Steps between C-alpha positions, in 0.01 A plus 500: 500500500148514659232237488417364147162493356351232283249633250257231388327484172176646658694808607506412874830516693654262751766613753816300497774566761741227407614341183436124505166553670208308367155679501167361442231699318154407365446621141177612336385145462564428866798277417778515761834589337842499659732783396879463542769754499835342418773561755787537264339700225265797471241283345166366613301198385204283597580201718321168540317409814790305626741791455651371175572764238283510189671626198295767310262358251197637331322484839789635720718819492823634636505819698818704494633787706569729197357822371183509296602486138177661389548788747877525560496869606295442819669172601852379573686168526514369847234735639331217677190486279478154330368500144386229266733380234322459175582217249726743307715560820373857576361597845159662548259588769131401462408861483741591222410181308135582524550860383706403202267224382195731545668764295567246224134401491405871477722513195329195346783259568414169648830340493717614792868544440768611746572869462825488712807672347774257441761705325490868407154547362452138404203330677474144625171448300473131621146371497327437825221249515162611641518221754825651632358849506179391675703311762730785584302818439281673753168422331155508676235261376350788296822594352580141403163472320564837319849378395364169362206659327711773344762264388249265336341796319832629375616164387182430311511849336854440374406196302133520408168672541223306673137585581198282594251422232180714580291190440674192652753691712786285376822687462582588133832620362504772236785410276451775238528820701377710202164320480224551752293205367592190702366144466419289810570142401298360797176688403575416132514133581189505726287693253649328189541834338757776535461720808682822481500789758653848508815528714418869575127498595477139606181456291430239220673628189292712271606624153781415269843393619784512561506856651737667732282796611158373596217260413141622393350456851362825643743644755810308392770753552863479590512651842882512492489700181235734634723560808801587284298766325324644806758476784629811668829654414797514727846661527833313581646741754861365463495502115568845349215628288282189560149636542141411371591133448221243507502325838430155343683339211486172322836322485618531139614140504235287675209751541456472876366817672774679707533812709798716602548567876627851412838426660849476352564484124251472209585134422302218651522121500183315368382275784387235249755476216792663683576743218623846592336789314462881533168598659508829310577420140413124524828405324713219639746619754810423286348705211384789713835535680686553168347846472427611860589429858269314741426825687419727201199522274535302167573709190174369348312613809210320674352224277129545441237281665502150358211402287584124477644242734805306369450123484787312668697279248657260743829338383 
């Protein structure tokens, strides 16, 4: 077997000619770390400054001479490329880990689970902490910032809607998603009278409430609703008969605005609520699939443009 390579969490490589060799490397924080390849096993761990072995903890990781479980086709056991062993026991490279986690964020998923196949088509699905992902993935400073901001946004959107009050700039939660009239408790306390603003136009509330469409301020319009009614139409090339479909839809469960990438089947996963639905007929996937296949037009045809946005009734 040729020389081994140690792949660090930052994506750098270290040449190792002999097992048992201890190498020194400075990490991104300029802290010197000793890496140790065990002589009697195809495993690799960090070692202390005196050469003593440090068992893997939340701050240390094993590296193993096994194939990449996220990309098993292009890697093999014992090929000399050391890979990080995740907490679930599966091996990854920084690159494959970064690609997988990035794809999960693109799908609106901020909790990273291992996609390795363990038996037949059954997936590992063990949860990885972000700390573990950040330590072992090949993330630049900009990518790390993008990861953390996106994760925070997705986590917040899953549980509540928050916007700054237009007057005091304090974050206010909208608990009734069907009502645009929101009360700021800070401004109400300061002014000793109710201060309400419009969630949509961000101006002081004008008119009667509650209302779900608009307040009486000039220019208060739902831009998402306008987009639903004016967006261009598209076709889904891989779905038989799917033409002239609005390019933007509101999720029938939570109301978030979504688009189809015009690839693969007609069903999509909502990035916010996780519900699968048909982009063409707007029925839930399980209902649509009872009468048509994922690659054929629905019997009811293309659903018309939406004239209202569903309010998410969280469980």
